[in-house]
C-alpha angles and dihedrals in degrees: 000000000000094000102048091134118025115182116192114240091242091064096049093054095082088051091051092048093048092049093049091049099048106026092087089056102046097091091049092045089049091051091051090047093049093049090052098046101032093215130086094223092049092048092049088050092050095051090047089050090052095047092048089050091050101042096081089053098048093126091055090051095064088061095059112104101205103028099172098064088042090053091051089050091053091045092051094048092048090049090052091046091050094046090051092047091049091049089056095052126085087228090074088084094055100064106146125239089228090069092060090053093058120124111273110235090208088062090062092060097083123142122265117290099348121188121243094263092049090048092054091046093047091050093048094047097046091048091050093048092047091047090048090051089050090057093059120088117260097262095047092045091050096050092044093048095046097042105036103029104027096035103233115156121237094251088054091049090051086064098038095049098031091229130129119262096243090053093050089053096051092044090051092049093049092043089055094045090051093047089051092052093044092049098039093050095033094230096159 
């Protein structure tokens, strides 16, 4: 019963190469996915979709010079594709209330050994920021998350989002202005 499934070593080599290539980027990719989706389960699903999409092309991945921006590009496009597909299904109306009550991953990123007051303030602030981000349209949210939170430059985002630089600048400006109004007036 020990050898129910015996996989030849030659067939596991692609899996090992794929894992070695992408493991250093998984936490970062999850962070991007979480900020785009706003929910832990949706972020996990998005990362899984990206990995499933990329696995058959593992040999091509090793040839990519800057893999992190390329992975963000694939993640963003998969997010948009999933969002569009979801909006076309009748199930989009059945989103459960329990999904909105999930633990917010941003809340768990507090500093080392915070006091109770700091913990409450961090939780309040990160929830408000995530709620404000969720109120932006998808294009503004993407450019704001990838530029201001993840640290990509506008020229990098031009390639990742396949959007002209001028458009990115105006989206970023409008996103920041909208976030400022949302946070200032507390219209969550």
